[in-house]
Z-matrix of the N, CA and C atoms (Angstrom, degrees):
N
C 1 1.460
C 2 1.532 1 112.50
N 3 1.312 2 114.72 1 150.85
C 4 1.450 3 120.28 2 176.46
C 5 1.518 4 109.40 3 -72.05
N 6 1.342 5 115.70 4 165.02
C 7 1.480 6 119.25 5 175.40
C 8 1.520 7 108.06 6 -64.45
N 9 1.335 8 117.34 7 134.22
C 10 1.457 9 120.79 8 -179.05
C 11 1.509 10 111.73 9 -62.03
N 12 1.314 11 118.49 10 -25.28
C 13 1.445 12 119.39 11 178.42
C 14 1.534 13 111.77 12 -68.49
N 15 1.329 14 116.31 13 -19.07
C 16 1.467 15 121.96 14 177.59
C 17 1.545 16 109.18 15 -92.36
N 18 1.339 17 115.66 16 -54.43
C 19 1.466 18 122.48 17 179.66
C 20 1.514 19 108.13 18 -164.24
N 21 1.303 20 116.09 19 143.77
C 22 1.461 21 120.31 20 176.45
C 23 1.532 22 107.04 21 -86.23
N 24 1.332 23 115.21 22 78.19
C 25 1.458 24 120.15 23 -173.16
C 26 1.533 25 113.54 24 -63.16
N 27 1.318 26 117.17 25 -31.58
C 28 1.454 27 120.50 26 179.10
C 29 1.536 28 109.35 27 -62.91
N 30 1.317 29 115.98 28 -47.39
C 31 1.479 30 121.03 29 179.61
C 32 1.528 31 110.75 30 -64.58
N 33 1.316 32 116.38 31 -42.47
C 34 1.471 33 120.72 32 179.89
C 35 1.535 34 109.64 33 -60.47
N 36 1.342 35 116.43 34 -48.40
C 37 1.464 36 120.32 35 -179.52
C 38 1.529 37 111.73 36 -62.92
N 39 1.317 38 116.67 37 -42.45
C 40 1.455 39 119.77 38 -179.86
C 41 1.513 40 111.17 39 -62.14
N 42 1.323 41 116.64 40 -40.89
C 43 1.476 42 119.41 41 178.18
C 44 1.516 43 110.55 42 -68.44
N 45 1.304 44 116.97 43 -42.71
C 46 1.469 45 121.60 44 -176.16
C 47 1.559 46 111.42 45 -69.49
N 48 1.343 47 116.07 46 -42.01
C 49 1.453 48 119.50 47 -175.13
C 50 1.525 49 113.37 48 -96.22
N 51 1.320 50 117.34 49 0.22
C 52 1.454 51 119.58 50 172.55
C 53 1.499 52 115.72 51 85.59
N 54 1.335 53 117.87 52 24.04
C 55 1.455 54 120.11 53 177.61
C 56 1.510 55 111.09 54 148.37
N 57 1.312 56 114.42 55 -174.57
C 58 1.466 57 120.24 56 179.46
C 59 1.512 58 110.45 57 -82.72
N 60 1.312 59 118.24 58 167.40
C 61 1.473 60 120.17 59 176.74
C 62 1.536 61 111.22 60 -58.64
N 63 1.311 62 117.45 61 -34.36
C 64 1.475 63 119.34 62 178.26
C 65 1.531 64 111.82 63 -69.36
N 66 1.333 65 116.73 64 -35.15
C 67 1.462 66 121.15 65 -178.92
C 68 1.528 67 113.39 66 -79.95
N 69 1.327 68 117.17 67 -27.36
C 70 1.457 69 120.24 68 -175.75
C 71 1.534 70 110.52 69 -137.95
N 72 1.329 71 119.16 70 58.80
C 73 1.463 72 120.77 71 -174.66
C 74 1.539 73 113.41 72 -61.63
N 75 1.304 74 117.64 73 -37.82
C 76 1.468 75 119.61 74 -178.92
C 77 1.525 76 112.34 75 -66.62
N 78 1.319 77 116.41 76 -35.12
C 79 1.460 78 120.51 77 178.00
C 80 1.514 79 110.33 78 -68.66
N 81 1.324 80 117.78 79 -42.06
C 82 1.461 81 121.49 80 178.16
C 83 1.512 82 109.62 81 -64.99
N 84 1.313 83 118.19 82 -41.58
C 85 1.450 84 122.14 83 178.25
C 86 1.532 85 110.98 84 -60.19
N 87 1.325 86 116.25 85 -45.20
C 88 1.460 87 120.63 86 -179.27
C 89 1.525 88 112.24 87 -67.79
N 90 1.331 89 116.45 88 -29.75
C 91 1.475 90 121.27 89 -178.83
C 92 1.529 91 113.19 90 -81.03
N 93 1.307 92 118.03 91 -14.71
C 94 1.459 93 122.84 92 -175.53
C 95 1.536 94 111.25 93 -82.71
N 96 1.313 95 119.12 94 117.64
C 97 1.476 96 121.17 95 178.61
C 98 1.513 97 112.90 96 -53.26
N 99 1.321 98 117.22 97 -35.10
C 100 1.461 99 120.47 98 -177.37
C 101 1.528 100 111.32 99 -63.58
N 102 1.319 101 116.56 100 -23.24
C 103 1.469 102 121.11 101 178.80
C 104 1.518 103 111.91 102 -71.36
N 105 1.309 104 117.83 103 -17.25
C 106 1.448 105 121.46 104 -174.59
C 107 1.512 106 113.29 105 -105.41
N 108 1.326 107 117.63 106 7.44
C 109 1.458 108 121.25 107 178.14
C 110 1.524 109 109.30 108 -71.67
N 111 1.326 110 115.99 109 118.77
C 112 1.448 111 121.48 110 -178.81
C 113 1.524 112 109.09 111 -155.93
N 114 1.318 113 117.95 112 166.87
C 115 1.464 114 118.33 113 178.51
C 116 1.536 115 113.08 114 -60.89
N 117 1.316 116 117.27 115 -20.11
C 118 1.465 117 119.59 116 -178.95
C 119 1.538 118 113.65 117 -95.32
N 120 1.332 119 117.30 118 4.83
C 121 1.461 120 119.14 119 -179.81
C 122 1.529 121 109.82 120 -71.91
N 123 1.297 122 117.68 121 154.56
C 124 1.467 123 120.86 122 178.86
C 125 1.502 124 110.90 123 -70.89
N 126 1.330 125 117.94 124 157.23
C 127 1.461 126 119.55 125 174.24
C 128 1.527 127 109.39 126 -53.09
N 129 1.311 128 116.09 127 138.65
C 130 1.444 129 120.75 128 -171.33
C 131 1.514 130 111.25 129 -129.08
N 132 1.324 131 116.21 130 127.11
C 133 1.450 132 123.36 131 176.22
C 134 1.515 133 108.82 132 -108.27
N 135 1.310 134 116.64 133 124.37
C 136 1.476 135 122.62 134 177.10
C 137 1.525 136 107.83 135 -113.60
N 138 1.338 137 115.37 136 127.94
C 139 1.469 138 120.85 137 175.40
C 140 1.508 139 105.92 138 -123.89
N 141 1.339 140 115.53 139 122.00
C 142 1.473 141 118.80 140 -173.57
C 143 1.509 142 111.43 141 -139.27
N 144 1.291 143 114.69 142 135.19
C 145 1.464 144 120.94 143 177.82
C 146 1.527 145 110.79 144 -85.55
N 147 1.280 146 116.84 145 135.25
C 148 1.451 147 121.95 146 179.77
C 149 1.527 148 114.48 147 -68.74
N 150 1.354 149 115.98 148 -16.85
C 151 1.475 150 120.23 149 179.12
C 152 1.532 151 110.86 150 -109.28
N 153 1.324 152 116.18 151 21.58
C 154 1.464 153 121.82 152 179.63
C 155 1.523 154 109.91 153 -63.46
N 156 1.318 155 116.39 154 122.27
C 157 1.458 156 120.31 155 179.37
C 158 1.533 157 112.27 156 -99.42
N 159 1.337 158 117.45 157 -2.54
C 160 1.451 159 121.66 158 178.82
C 161 1.527 160 111.35 159 -97.31
N 162 1.325 161 116.51 160 -45.39
C 163 1.467 162 121.90 161 179.15
C 164 1.524 163 107.27 162 -126.75
N 165 1.309 164 116.59 163 120.36
C 166 1.451 165 120.20 164 -177.57
C 167 1.547 166 111.13 165 -64.23
N 168 1.334 167 118.02 166 136.09
C 169 1.450 168 121.53 167 -179.70
C 170 1.538 169 113.31 168 -53.88
N 171 1.311 170 117.68 169 -28.69
C 172 1.468 171 121.34 170 -179.27
C 173 1.529 172 110.26 171 -60.29
N 174 1.337 173 117.48 172 -25.58
C 175 1.466 174 119.69 173 178.92
C 176 1.530 175 111.53 174 -64.90
N 177 1.310 176 117.36 175 -43.97
C 178 1.480 177 120.21 176 176.82
C 179 1.523 178 110.91 177 -69.58
N 180 1.338 179 116.56 178 -35.67
C 181 1.468 180 119.08 179 178.19
C 182 1.513 181 110.72 180 -64.16
N 183 1.329 182 117.67 181 -41.64
C 184 1.461 183 121.35 182 178.57
C 185 1.535 184 110.76 183 -65.65
N 186 1.328 185 116.22 184 -41.93
C 187 1.463 186 119.43 185 178.50
C 188 1.537 187 110.79 186 -64.59
N 189 1.313 188 117.14 187 -41.67
C 190 1.464 189 120.03 188 178.90
C 191 1.534 190 110.24 189 -62.49
N 192 1.320 191 117.14 190 -40.76
C 193 1.473 192 120.48 191 177.48
C 194 1.528 193 111.10 192 -62.91
N 195 1.317 194 116.24 193 -42.37
C 196 1.471 195 120.33 194 179.81
C 197 1.523 196 110.89 195 -66.95
N 198 1.341 197 116.71 196 -40.02
C 199 1.474 198 120.26 197 177.15
C 200 1.513 199 110.73 198 -63.33
N 201 1.318 200 117.20 199 -40.08
C 202 1.476 201 122.04 200 178.58
C 203 1.514 202 109.63 201 -63.98
N 204 1.318 203 117.43 202 -45.13
C 205 1.459 204 120.74 203 -178.93
C 206 1.516 205 110.97 204 -64.63
N 207 1.353 206 117.45 205 -30.33
C 208 1.465 207 121.62 206 179.71
C 209 1.518 208 111.99 207 -83.52
N 210 1.330 209 117.23 208 -8.25
C 211 1.454 210 120.22 209 -178.65
C 212 1.509 211 113.42 210 78.98
N 213 1.294 212 117.26 211 20.75
C 214 1.479 213 121.88 212 -179.98
C 215 1.527 214 109.29 213 -87.02
N 216 1.323 215 116.34 214 134.99
C 217 1.460 216 120.57 215 177.43
C 218 1.512 217 107.96 216 -66.62
N 219 1.331 218 115.03 217 129.36
C 220 1.470 219 118.96 218 -177.80
C 221 1.544 220 109.23 219 -159.58
N 222 1.327 221 113.71 220 166.83
C 223 1.454 222 120.03 221 172.82
C 224 1.528 223 108.02 222 -148.46
N 225 1.294 224 115.65 223 138.04
C 226 1.451 225 122.09 224 175.25
C 227 1.516 226 107.83 225 -113.27
N 228 1.330 227 115.79 226 117.94
C 229 1.454 228 122.37 227 175.43
C 230 1.529 229 106.71 228 -104.27
N 231 1.327 230 116.30 229 110.44
C 232 1.450 231 121.38 230 179.90
C 233 1.527 232 108.26 231 -100.45
N 234 1.339 233 114.94 232 124.81
C 235 1.465 234 121.06 233 178.62
C 236 1.516 235 106.77 234 -109.80
N 237 1.335 236 118.80 235 98.90
C 238 1.468 237 122.57 236 -170.53
C 239 1.525 238 115.78 237 -57.80
N 240 1.322 239 117.81 238 -30.08
C 241 1.478 240 121.67 239 -176.42
C 242 1.537 241 112.42 240 -90.30
N 243 1.312 242 118.34 241 -8.41
C 244 1.462 243 121.60 242 -165.14
C 245 1.527 244 114.10 243 -90.28
N 246 1.311 245 115.29 244 148.30
C 247 1.471 246 125.51 245 174.54
C 248 1.527 247 108.46 246 -95.57
N 249 1.335 248 115.03 247 176.72
C 250 1.458 249 121.91 248 175.00
C 251 1.532 250 109.07 249 -62.10
N 252 1.329 251 117.59 250 137.55
C 253 1.465 252 123.60 251 179.49
C 254 1.511 253 111.89 252 62.77
N 255 1.320 254 117.60 253 29.73
C 256 1.447 255 122.74 254 -177.67
C 257 1.527 256 112.58 255 -60.90
N 258 1.304 257 117.30 256 -22.94
C 259 1.452 258 121.12 257 -175.43
C 260 1.521 259 113.80 258 -94.08
N 261 1.330 260 116.75 259 12.83
C 262 1.455 261 119.73 260 -179.51
C 263 1.537 262 110.61 261 -62.15
N 264 1.304 263 116.74 262 -30.17
C 265 1.470 264 121.78 263 175.88
C 266 1.529 265 107.24 264 -94.80
N 267 1.335 266 116.68 265 100.43
C 268 1.480 267 120.73 266 -176.47
C 269 1.519 268 112.53 267 -59.85
N 270 1.341 269 117.64 268 -25.50
C 271 1.454 270 120.77 269 -178.36
C 272 1.519 271 112.95 270 -85.67
N 273 1.319 272 116.87 271 -12.54
C 274 1.473 273 120.44 272 179.11
C 275 1.513 274 111.50 273 -77.83
N 276 1.318 275 117.15 274 170.61
C 277 1.444 276 121.59 275 -177.55
C 278 1.542 277 112.94 276 -57.03
N 279 1.312 278 117.91 277 -46.46
C 280 1.459 279 120.45 278 -178.98
C 281 1.515 280 110.12 279 -67.59
N 282 1.332 281 117.93 280 -39.70
C 283 1.442 282 121.02 281 178.44
C 284 1.515 283 112.24 282 -62.28
N 285 1.331 284 116.06 283 -41.65
C 286 1.474 285 119.83 284 179.84
C 287 1.528 286 110.72 285 -66.88
N 288 1.324 287 116.51 286 -44.82
C 289 1.473 288 119.86 287 -179.74
C 290 1.519 289 109.70 288 -66.05
N 291 1.330 290 118.29 289 -42.63
C 292 1.465 291 119.92 290 -179.33
C 293 1.518 292 110.65 291 -63.57
N 294 1.340 293 116.75 292 -44.52
C 295 1.468 294 119.94 293 179.57
C 296 1.525 295 111.15 294 -60.59
N 297 1.288 296 116.63 295 -43.45
C 298 1.474 297 121.63 296 178.18
C 299 1.537 298 109.29 297 -60.53
N 300 1.325 299 117.22 298 -46.01
C 301 1.459 300 120.70 299 -178.77
C 302 1.528 301 111.76 300 -65.23
N 303 1.334 302 116.36 301 -42.12
C 304 1.454 303 120.68 302 179.60
C 305 1.547 304 110.75 303 -62.99
N 306 1.321 305 116.13 304 -44.72
C 307 1.466 306 119.45 305 -179.88
C 308 1.519 307 110.92 306 -62.63
N 309 1.325 308 117.53 307 -44.80
C 310 1.482 309 120.47 308 179.90
C 311 1.516 310 111.71 309 -67.81
N 312 1.332 311 116.67 310 -39.81
C 313 1.468 312 120.25 311 179.36
C 314 1.522 313 109.78 312 -62.64
N 315 1.326 314 116.95 313 -48.27
C 316 1.464 315 119.51 314 -179.39
C 317 1.539 316 111.41 315 -62.78
N 318 1.319 317 117.44 316 -37.76
C 319 1.465 318 120.26 317 177.80
C 320 1.542 319 110.17 318 -63.78
N 321 1.318 320 116.01 319 -35.99
C 322 1.470 321 120.05 320 -177.93
C 323 1.520 322 112.60 321 -74.67
N 324 1.321 323 117.91 322 -30.34
C 325 1.478 324 119.65 323 -174.42
C 326 1.512 325 113.91 324 -107.08
N 327 1.319 326 117.96 325 -1.28
C 328 1.467 327 122.40 326 179.34
C 329 1.505 328 108.98 327 -104.80
N 330 1.339 329 116.88 328 130.59
C 331 1.465 330 117.49 329 179.00
C 332 1.523 331 111.48 330 -61.17
N 333 1.322 332 116.09 331 141.46
C 334 1.457 333 119.74 332 178.66
C 335 1.533 334 109.03 333 -74.19
N 336 1.321 335 117.81 334 165.07
C 337 1.461 336 120.16 335 178.84
C 338 1.506 337 111.90 336 -59.88
N 339 1.344 338 117.10 337 -40.32
C 340 1.450 339 120.25 338 179.98
C 341 1.511 340 111.44 339 -63.05
N 342 1.317 341 117.24 340 -45.48
C 343 1.458 342 121.56 341 -179.75
C 344 1.520 343 109.88 342 -66.75
N 345 1.319 344 115.50 343 -37.51
C 346 1.451 345 121.30 344 -177.68
C 347 1.552 346 110.07 345 -68.44
N 348 1.333 347 117.07 346 -35.75
C 349 1.462 348 121.12 347 -178.00
C 350 1.523 349 111.48 348 -87.19
N 351 1.333 350 117.26 349 1.52
C 352 1.461 351 121.34 350 176.93
C 353 1.507 352 115.21 351 78.53
N 354 1.323 353 117.14 352 22.55
C 355 1.473 354 119.86 353 179.45
C 356 1.506 355 110.63 354 -81.45
């Protein structure tokens, strides 16, 4: 859970998912991205700030490991200085790095026009 001074994530999740993990384990399992890591998952880009107080960086690290084990194309960009939503300012350092990473990732995982047209 996140620090309560930031957000009461436990309460938010319980309201959103209809109960606690003990009361609704199947719903929590279905809502967890890590549950969907498989060879057929789409290419996945994870960008995570090392100083994120809302979602612990270990969550993206675990997902990246699960994606790797499943053979899913993915990339984890860890920004050690960054907080949650650090890229909201596109002109800031995190925004520029995130935009660069997103553009390169999409170019790498999206078929080119030539390949798409069968050339």
